[in-house]
N, C-alpha and C positions, 0 to 999 in steps of 0.2 A: 286642583291645589288652590288654596286661599292666599291671595296677595295681602299679607298682613300690613304692608305699608299703605295700601290704598283702601283697606277696609274701614268702614265708617258706620256708625249707628245713626240712622236718620230719625227714628222714633222708637220709644220704648215705654211700655206700660208695665207696672209692677202690681202683682196681685198677691194676696195672702191666701194660702191654702191651709185651712185649719186641720186639726186632728179630729177625725170622725169619732174615735173612741172617747174623746174628751168633750164631744158635743160642739166642737168649734165649726164654724161655717166657712164659706169662701167669701173673701172680701175682694171686690173688683175695684181697680183704680178709677177715680172719677176723671182724671186727666192724665196726659202723658207726662213722663218724668223729664226733668230738665237735664239734658246731656250736652249743653253748650260749653261746659268747662272742658278744655282740651285734655287736661290731666285725667279727669274722670272718664272721658270718652276713651282715652288710650288704655286705661285700666280695664274698663268694661270690654273693649275689643279683645284684649289679651285673655281675659277671663272666659269670654264666650267662644273663643276660637282655639284655646290651648289644647283641646282634645282632638282637634283635626291636625294630624301630622302629615307630612309628605309621605307618600308611599315608599316603603322600603323594598328594594329589589335585591334578590340574591342570585348569584351565579355559582353553580356547582360544576366542578370539572372532575370527570372520572376517566382516567386513561383506560382505553379499551384495546390496547394493542401491544 
């Protein structure tokens, strides 16, 4: 389980992946992105971790007697 309160982004590189059909190439970042703004970091953490949900557990009861 991810602790969303303590999750932090320490370093981040942003790359551009072009469309091969359009003849676009891949553009690699020359430097790391600045994530020192607390609001930006909080938004990025939410965006990067929102697909990781706590596992759901189910309990089924079938009377057998």
